[in-house]
C-alpha positions in Angstrom: 0.0 0.0 0.0 1.2 3.5 -0.8 0.2 6.6 1.3 0.7 10.1 -0.2 -0.4 13.0 2.0 0.9 16.4 3.2 4.2 16.0 1.4 4.9 12.5 2.8 5.1 9.6 0.3 5.3 6.2 2.0 5.2 2.7 0.6 3.9 1.1 3.8 6.0 -2.0 4.7 4.1 -5.2 5.7 3.2 -5.3 9.3 3.1 -1.4 9.7 0.2 1.0 10.1 0.9 4.6 8.9 -1.3 7.6 9.3 -0.7 11.3 8.4 -2.7 14.0 10.2 -2.2 17.6 11.2 -1.2 18.7 14.7 -4.3 19.9 16.5 -2.6 22.9 18.0 0.7 24.6 17.2 2.4 25.5 20.5 4.2 28.5 18.8 1.0 30.1 17.5 1.8 29.3 13.8 -0.1 27.2 11.3 -0.8 23.6 12.1 1.8 21.3 10.5 1.6 17.6 9.5 2.7 14.7 11.5 3.3 11.1 10.3 2.7 8.3 12.8 3.7 4.7 12.1 3.7 1.6 14.2 4.0 -2.1 14.1 0.7 -2.3 16.1 -2.7 -0.8 15.6 -2.5 3.0 16.1 -5.1 4.3 18.5 -7.4 7.1 17.2 -6.4 9.3 20.1 -2.6 9.8 20.3 -0.2 12.6 21.0 2.4 13.9 18.5 5.2 12.1 20.4 3.2 8.9 20.9 1.3 9.4 24.1 -1.6 6.9 23.9 0.7 4.6 21.8 3.8 3.8 23.9 1.6 2.6 26.7 0.1 -0.2 24.6 3.4 -1.3 22.8 4.7 -4.8 23.3 8.4 -5.6 23.5 8.6 -6.4 19.7 6.8 -3.1 18.7 8.1 0.1 17.2 6.5 3.6 17.1 7.7 6.3 14.8 6.6 10.0 14.7 7.9 12.3 12.0 6.7 15.8 13.0 7.0 18.8 10.7 7.7 22.3 12.2 6.9 25.7 10.7 9.0 27.9 8.5 10.6 29.6 11.5 12.4 26.3 12.3 13.9 25.7 8.9 17.7 25.8 9.0 17.6 27.1 12.6 20.2 25.8 15.1 18.0 23.0 16.3 17.1 22.0 12.8 20.4 21.8 10.8 20.5 20.9 7.2 20.3 17.1 6.7 18.1 14.3 5.6 15.7 11.9 7.1 17.9 9.1 8.5 17.4 5.8 6.6 19.1 3.7 9.3 19.6 4.2 13.1 22.5 2.9 14.9 21.1 0.6 17.7 23.5 2.2 20.2 21.7 5.6 19.5 18.6 4.4 21.4 18.4 5.8 24.9 16.4 4.6 27.9 16.4 8.2 29.1 15.3 9.5 25.7 11.6 9.0 26.3 9.1 11.8 26.6 7.9 9.8 29.6 9.9 6.9 30.9 8.3 3.5 30.2 9.8 0.2 31.6 12.0 -1.5 29.0 11.5 1.0 26.2 14.0 3.4 24.7 13.9 6.1 22.1 15.9 8.0 19.4 15.3 11.6 18.4 16.8 13.7 15.6 16.0 17.2 14.4 16.8 18.2 10.8 15.9 20.3 7.8 15.4 18.5 4.5 14.8 20.7 1.6 12.9 23.6 3.1 11.0 21.6 5.7 12.0 21.2 9.3 11.3 17.9 11.1 11.7 15.9 14.3 12.1 12.2 13.9 11.1 10.4 17.2 11.3 6.6 17.4 10.4 4.4 20.4 11.2 0.7 20.6 9.4 -1.7 22.9 12.4 -3.4 24.4 15.8 -1.8 24.7 17.5 -5.2 25.0 16.2 -6.0 21.5 17.4 -2.7 19.9 19.6 -4.4 17.2 16.6 -6.3 15.8 14.2 -3.4 16.3 16.5 -1.0 14.6 16.3 -3.2 11.5 12.5 -3.0 11.8 12.6 0.8 11.9 15.0 0.8 8.9 12.3 -1.0 6.8 10.0 2.0 7.4 12.5 4.8 7.1 13.7 3.4 3.7 10.1 3.6 2.4 9.5 7.3 3.2 10.1 10.1 0.8 9.7 13.8 1.8 8.2 15.8 -1.0 8.4 19.6 -1.4 5.2 21.3 -0.3 3.9 24.4 -2.1 3.4 27.4 0.1 -0.3 28.2 1.0 -2.1 29.9 -1.9 0.5 28.7 -4.5 -0.8 26.8 -7.4 
C-alpha cells in the first residue's frame, strides 16, 4: 500500500500501520503542521504527537515512529540543521532516558533536521531496549520507504 499525504510519500511495509494528520494545535502560534505516525501495532485514534496513547500499549517487539514537521521559523535554525531523514539508526543511539515519559524496558531515538525547506523531528520508540539491534532493523524498513516531497506554500498553485 502507498500513502501520499501532506508531502509524505510512504510505501507502507508489511506489518506497519501509517497515518498522516495535522497537529491539533501549534504551540508556537503558527499554522498547524503535518505529523506522520507509524507503528507495528494498531494506532489508537487518540494519540499525541510524540506517541502518548501509543507507547503505553506497545509490546516488546513493537516500534512507534513519529515524524513531525515544524513551521517555516524552524527551517535551518540551530535546532534543525540541514540534513536528511535518517534511513538507518545505529542501535546504540537508542536511549532509555530519551523517552518523553519513561516506560519500563522502552527506549527512544530523536533527531531534528531540515530536509529541503522543511524542518522535522524524527522520534522513534522501541518496545524493548535489549532488542534494539533487531528493532533498529524493523525501523529501517519503514525509514527506507519514506520520501519527503516539497510542499507548495499556502495559496500557491
